[in-house]
C-alpha positions as CSV (number, residue, x, y, z in Angstrom):
1,X,116.0,126.7,80.7
2,X,118.0,123.6,79.8
3,X,117.0,120.6,77.8
4,X,116.7,118.7,81.1
5,X,114.1,121.1,82.2
6,X,111.9,120.5,79.2
7,X,112.5,116.7,78.9
8,X,109.1,115.0,78.7
9,X,110.3,111.6,77.8
10,X,108.8,108.8,79.9
11,X,109.7,105.2,80.7
12,X,107.0,102.9,79.3
13,X,105.6,100.0,81.2
14,X,103.4,97.6,79.2
15,X,101.1,95.6,81.5
16,X,98.4,94.9,78.8
17,X,96.7,91.6,79.6
18,X,97.4,91.6,83.3
19,X,94.6,91.9,85.8
20,X,94.2,93.7,89.1
21,X,96.3,94.1,91.2
22,X,99.3,93.3,88.9
23,X,99.3,96.5,86.8
24,X,99.6,98.7,89.9
25,X,102.1,96.4,91.6
26,X,104.4,96.4,88.6
27,X,104.0,100.2,88.2
28,X,105.0,100.7,91.9
29,X,108.1,98.6,91.3
30,X,109.0,100.5,88.0
31,X,108.5,104.0,89.4
32,X,111.1,103.2,92.1
33,X,113.7,103.1,89.4
34,X,112.8,106.5,87.9
35,X,114.4,109.7,89.2
36,X,112.2,112.1,91.1
37,X,110.3,114.2,88.6
38,X,110.5,111.5,86.0
39,X,107.6,110.1,84.1
40,X,106.2,106.6,83.9
41,X,103.8,105.7,81.1
42,X,101.7,102.6,81.8
43,X,99.7,100.8,79.1
44,X,97.0,98.5,80.5
45,X,93.8,96.7,79.4
46,X,92.2,95.9,82.7
47,X,89.1,98.2,83.1
48,X,89.7,98.3,86.9
49,X,93.0,100.0,86.3
50,X,91.3,103.4,85.7
51,X,90.2,103.4,89.4
52,X,93.2,101.5,90.7
53,X,95.8,104.1,89.3
54,X,93.8,107.0,90.7
55,X,93.9,105.4,94.1
56,X,97.5,104.5,93.8
57,X,98.5,108.0,92.9
58,X,96.6,109.4,95.9
59,X,98.0,106.9,98.3
60,X,101.6,107.0,97.1
61,X,102.0,110.7,96.7
62,X,102.9,110.5,93.0
63,X,101.1,112.6,90.5
64,X,98.7,111.1,88.0
65,X,99.5,113.4,85.1
66,X,97.0,111.8,82.7
67,X,94.6,108.9,82.4
68,X,93.3,108.1,79.0
69,X,90.7,105.6,78.1
70,X,90.2,104.3,74.5
71,X,86.7,104.5,73.0
72,X,86.4,100.9,72.1
73,X,85.7,98.0,74.6
74,X,89.0,96.3,75.5
75,X,91.0,99.3,74.3
76,X,94.3,100.2,75.8
77,X,94.3,102.5,78.8
78,X,97.2,104.9,79.1
79,X,98.4,106.4,82.4
80,X,101.3,108.8,83.0
81,X,102.6,109.1,86.5
82,X,105.2,111.6,87.8
83,X,107.5,110.4,90.6
84,X,107.3,112.9,93.4
85,X,109.6,111.3,96.0
């Protein structure tokens, strides 16, 4: 196994403060610049993003590796997507 096989670094996209549909639209554009198998971490504050990113992953064919929601109201949501194609 090489270092490239275990590389888990992600490109981070900060869309905090943006409302639907902008977080997903910006993520779609950003993931296009990531190599297949690469990771995109998205930081958002729009509560609708939790549902939006699940739908986006299903429709785009990319994998939603994780979706984390902060415990406090208005907390930052963190999504990690893996580019599949």
